[in-house]
C-alpha positions as CSV (number, residue, x, y, z in Angstrom):
1,X,0.0,0.0,0.0
2,X,1.3,3.4,-0.9
3,X,2.6,5.4,2.1
4,X,1.7,8.7,0.6
5,X,-0.9,10.7,2.4
6,X,-2.7,13.6,0.6
7,X,-1.8,17.0,1.7
8,X,-5.4,17.8,2.4
9,X,-5.6,14.9,4.7
10,X,-2.4,15.9,6.5
11,X,-3.8,19.4,7.0
12,X,-7.1,18.0,8.4
13,X,-9.1,19.3,5.5
14,X,-10.3,15.9,4.4
15,X,-11.0,12.6,6.1
16,X,-8.4,9.9,5.7
17,X,-8.9,7.7,2.6
18,X,-10.2,4.2,3.1
19,X,-9.4,1.1,1.0
20,X,-11.8,0.6,-1.9
21,X,-13.5,-2.8,-2.2
22,X,-14.6,-2.2,-5.8
23,X,-13.3,-0.1,-8.7
24,X,-13.9,3.6,-8.0
25,X,-14.0,6.0,-11.0
26,X,-10.5,7.3,-10.3
27,X,-9.0,3.7,-10.5
28,X,-11.0,2.4,-13.5
29,X,-9.0,4.2,-16.3
30,X,-5.6,2.8,-15.0
31,X,-7.1,-0.7,-14.8
32,X,-8.5,-0.4,-18.3
33,X,-5.1,0.7,-19.6
34,X,-3.4,-2.3,-17.8
35,X,-5.9,-4.8,-19.2
36,X,-5.5,-3.4,-22.7
37,X,-1.8,-4.0,-22.4
38,X,-2.3,-7.6,-21.4
39,X,-4.5,-8.1,-24.4
40,X,-1.7,-6.9,-26.7
41,X,-3.1,-3.4,-27.5
42,X,-0.2,-1.1,-28.3
43,X,2.0,-4.2,-28.7
44,X,4.0,-4.7,-31.9
45,X,3.3,-8.4,-31.7
46,X,-0.4,-7.7,-32.1
47,X,-3.6,-8.6,-30.2
48,X,-4.0,-11.8,-28.3
49,X,-7.3,-12.9,-29.8
50,X,-7.4,-16.2,-28.0
51,X,-6.9,-14.5,-24.6
52,X,-9.9,-12.2,-25.4
53,X,-12.0,-15.2,-26.1
54,X,-10.8,-17.1,-22.9
55,X,-11.3,-14.0,-20.7
56,X,-14.8,-13.4,-22.0
57,X,-15.6,-17.1,-21.3
58,X,-14.1,-17.0,-17.9
59,X,-16.0,-13.9,-16.7
60,X,-19.2,-15.0,-18.6
61,X,-19.4,-11.9,-20.8
62,X,-20.7,-12.4,-24.4
63,X,-18.7,-10.6,-27.1
64,X,-19.5,-10.4,-30.8
65,X,-16.9,-11.9,-33.1
66,X,-15.2,-9.2,-35.2
67,X,-12.1,-7.1,-35.1
68,X,-9.9,-7.9,-32.1
69,X,-9.7,-4.3,-30.9
70,X,-13.4,-3.9,-31.0
71,X,-13.9,-7.2,-29.2
72,X,-11.4,-6.1,-26.5
73,X,-13.1,-2.7,-26.0
74,X,-16.5,-4.4,-25.8
75,X,-15.3,-6.9,-23.2
76,X,-13.5,-4.3,-21.0
77,X,-16.4,-1.8,-21.4
78,X,-19.0,-4.4,-20.2
79,X,-16.9,-5.3,-17.3
80,X,-16.2,-1.7,-16.4
81,X,-19.9,-1.2,-15.8
82,X,-19.9,-3.7,-13.0
83,X,-17.2,-3.4,-10.3
84,X,-17.1,-7.0,-9.3
85,X,-17.1,-8.1,-12.9
86,X,-14.2,-5.7,-13.6
87,X,-12.2,-7.2,-10.7
88,X,-13.0,-10.7,-11.9
89,X,-11.5,-9.8,-15.3
90,X,-8.4,-8.3,-13.8
91,X,-8.1,-11.3,-11.5
92,X,-8.3,-13.7,-14.5
93,X,-5.8,-11.7,-16.6
94,X,-3.3,-11.6,-13.7
95,X,-3.6,-15.3,-13.0
96,X,-3.2,-16.1,-16.7
97,X,-0.7,-13.5,-18.0
98,X,0.7,-12.0,-14.8
99,X,4.4,-11.9,-15.4
100,X,6.8,-9.9,-13.3
101,X,6.3,-6.6,-15.2
102,X,2.5,-7.2,-15.4
103,X,2.1,-7.8,-11.7
104,X,4.3,-4.8,-10.7
105,X,2.5,-2.3,-12.9
106,X,-0.9,-3.5,-11.7
107,X,0.1,-3.4,-8.1
108,X,1.4,0.2,-8.5
109,X,-2.1,1.1,-9.8
110,X,-4.0,-0.7,-7.1
111,X,-1.7,0.5,-4.3
112,X,-1.7,4.2,-5.3
113,X,-5.4,4.0,-6.1
114,X,-6.2,2.8,-2.6
115,X,-7.6,-0.6,-3.6
116,X,-8.5,-3.3,-1.0
117,X,-7.0,-5.7,-3.5
118,X,-3.3,-6.3,-4.3
119,X,-1.2,-8.0,-7.0
120,X,1.5,-10.2,-5.5
121,X,4.4,-11.8,-7.3
122,X,3.9,-15.5,-7.9
123,X,0.4,-15.3,-6.6
124,X,-2.4,-16.6,-8.8
125,X,-4.7,-13.7,-9.1
126,X,-5.7,-10.8,-6.9
127,X,-5.3,-11.0,-3.1
128,X,-7.0,-9.1,-0.3
129,X,-4.6,-6.4,0.9
130,X,-3.2,-7.1,4.3
131,X,-0.8,-5.2,6.6
132,X,2.6,-5.0,5.1
133,X,4.4,-6.7,8.0
134,X,1.8,-9.6,7.9
135,X,2.4,-10.0,4.2
136,X,6.2,-10.1,4.7
137,X,5.8,-12.6,7.5
138,X,3.7,-14.9,5.3
139,X,6.2,-14.6,2.3
140,X,9.1,-15.5,4.6
141,X,7.3,-18.5,6.1
142,X,6.1,-19.8,2.8
143,X,9.3,-19.2,0.8
144,X,11.0,-22.6,1.7
145,X,10.1,-25.3,-0.8
146,X,8.8,-27.8,1.7
147,X,5.4,-29.1,2.8
148,X,4.8,-26.4,5.3
149,X,5.5,-23.7,2.8
150,X,3.2,-25.3,0.2
151,X,0.4,-25.7,2.8
152,X,0.8,-22.0,3.8
153,X,0.5,-20.9,0.2
154,X,-2.7,-22.9,-0.2
155,X,-4.0,-21.5,3.1
156,X,-3.2,-17.9,2.2
157,X,-4.9,-18.2,-1.2
158,X,-8.0,-19.7,0.3
159,X,-8.1,-17.0,3.0
160,X,-7.3,-13.9,1.0
161,X,-8.1,-14.5,-2.7
162,X,-11.1,-13.3,-4.7
163,X,-12.7,-16.7,-4.3
164,X,-12.0,-17.6,-0.6
165,X,-12.8,-20.9,1.1
166,X,-12.7,-20.4,4.8
167,X,-12.8,-24.1,5.7
168,X,-10.1,-25.1,3.2
169,X,-7.9,-22.2,4.4
170,X,-8.2,-23.4,8.0
171,X,-7.4,-27.0,6.9
172,X,-4.3,-26.0,5.1
173,X,-3.2,-23.8,8.1
174,X,-3.4,-26.9,10.3
175,X,-1.5,-29.0,7.8
176,X,1.3,-26.4,7.6
177,X,1.7,-26.5,11.4
178,X,1.6,-30.3,11.4
179,X,4.3,-30.3,8.8
180,X,6.8,-28.5,11.1
181,X,5.7,-29.7,14.6
182,X,5.1,-33.5,14.1
183,X,8.8,-34.2,13.2
184,X,9.8,-32.3,16.3
185,X,7.3,-33.5,18.9
186,X,5.9,-36.9,17.8
187,X,8.2,-38.1,15.0
188,X,7.5,-41.8,15.8
189,X,3.7,-41.4,16.0
190,X,1.9,-43.4,13.3
191,X,-0.5,-41.2,11.3
192,X,0.2,-38.3,13.5
193,X,-2.1,-35.2,13.6
194,X,-2.0,-31.9,15.4
195,X,-4.0,-33.4,18.2
196,X,-1.2,-35.8,18.9
197,X,1.2,-32.9,19.1
198,X,-1.1,-31.0,21.5
199,X,-1.5,-34.0,23.7
200,X,2.2,-34.7,23.9
201,X,3.1,-31.1,24.7
202,X,0.3,-30.9,27.3
203,X,1.3,-34.2,29.1
204,X,5.1,-33.8,28.8
205,X,5.4,-30.0,28.9
206,X,8.3,-30.0,31.3
207,X,10.5,-31.7,28.6
208,X,10.0,-28.7,26.3
209,X,11.2,-25.1,26.1
210,X,9.3,-22.5,24.2
211,X,11.1,-19.5,22.8
212,X,9.0,-16.9,24.7
213,X,9.9,-16.7,28.5
214,X,6.3,-16.0,29.7
215,X,5.2,-14.4,32.9
216,X,7.2,-16.9,35.1
217,X,10.3,-16.4,32.8
218,X,10.5,-20.2,32.6
219,X,9.9,-20.7,28.9
220,X,6.8,-22.8,29.7
221,X,5.3,-24.5,26.6
222,X,1.7,-23.8,27.8
223,X,1.3,-20.6,25.7
224,X,2.1,-22.5,22.6
225,X,-0.4,-25.3,23.6
226,X,-3.1,-22.6,24.0
227,X,-2.3,-21.4,20.5
228,X,-2.5,-24.9,19.1
229,X,-5.8,-25.4,21.0
230,X,-7.2,-22.3,19.2
231,X,-6.0,-23.6,15.8
232,X,-7.2,-27.2,16.2
233,X,-9.6,-28.5,15.2
234,X,-11.2,-26.6,12.3
235,X,-14.8,-26.1,13.5
236,X,-16.0,-27.6,10.2
237,X,-14.3,-30.8,11.2
238,X,-15.4,-30.8,14.8
239,X,-16.4,-34.3,16.0
240,X,-18.4,-33.4,19.2
241,X,-21.6,-32.2,17.4
242,X,-20.6,-28.5,17.2
243,X,-19.6,-28.7,13.6
244,X,-20.1,-25.5,11.6
245,X,-18.6,-23.6,8.8
246,X,-15.9,-21.1,10.0
247,X,-16.3,-17.5,9.1
248,X,-13.7,-16.0,6.7
249,X,-12.4,-13.7,9.5
250,X,-11.8,-16.7,11.8
251,X,-10.0,-18.6,9.0
252,X,-7.8,-15.6,8.2
253,X,-6.9,-15.3,11.9
254,X,-6.1,-19.1,11.9
255,X,-3.8,-18.6,8.9
256,X,-2.0,-15.7,10.5
257,X,-1.5,-17.8,13.6
258,X,-0.1,-20.7,11.5
259,X,2.4,-18.4,9.9
260,X,3.8,-17.4,13.3
261,X,3.9,-21.0,14.6
262,X,5.7,-22.2,11.4
263,X,8.3,-19.4,11.7
264,X,8.9,-20.2,15.4
265,X,9.3,-24.0,14.7
266,X,11.7,-23.3,11.9
267,X,13.8,-21.0,14.1
268,X,14.1,-23.5,17.0
269,X,11.2,-21.8,18.8
270,X,10.4,-25.2,20.4
271,X,13.2,-27.3,21.8
272,X,13.9,-30.1,24.3
273,X,15.3,-28.8,27.6
């Protein structure tokens, strides 16, 4: 998100700007220009007719066959009249043709324009804008090419994409934590799950040292156990009759918690005494 604050806001003459969920009038022309570029407009190589067709099919917008430029303008114009549809088009183009230069120029438009959506390198499509430090923590935790990193990527996409799935996000958050804690806490456990990790830490807590000293300054593992209790199980998988779909806000909090736990585990945040 751009750190620039308008002079009028700094002087108290105007209320602070808020993130825009849709496509406000000031942002639409920049997004139209970006989409035109992806379609090949102003490109010496010419228009990408197949991409125009696939994009129209993806967002369910009928376009008449004809000159490629006219088809492109018709598609973009139809989408521009409906904010969610316009974001769907941008989301599709980013996930299909979002190379390094494409994602960077789009993110500059979205950031400066105050969009609640952001373009992230190597991310398939738009992602809900989060605090910059939270984004950096996630990218750091998900960067290693291991099971935990892959599970975090799946969790993040399902929690913050244009098509979120709260339950799936929560499931992948749990799997990411399992991937780092099972080898540490219960490496010999057959078909181990996070519940086995929690049970072992709770019953044998004195064997373990948590990275945070806590109130008693004894590095008790109980704070970590409490965090794992909050993370597991996913309420959609609850076995005691209280099964329900988690809210998206709950799932997003679970993913943020998983990011922190994965980072701690990778940095020797949990060790035998």
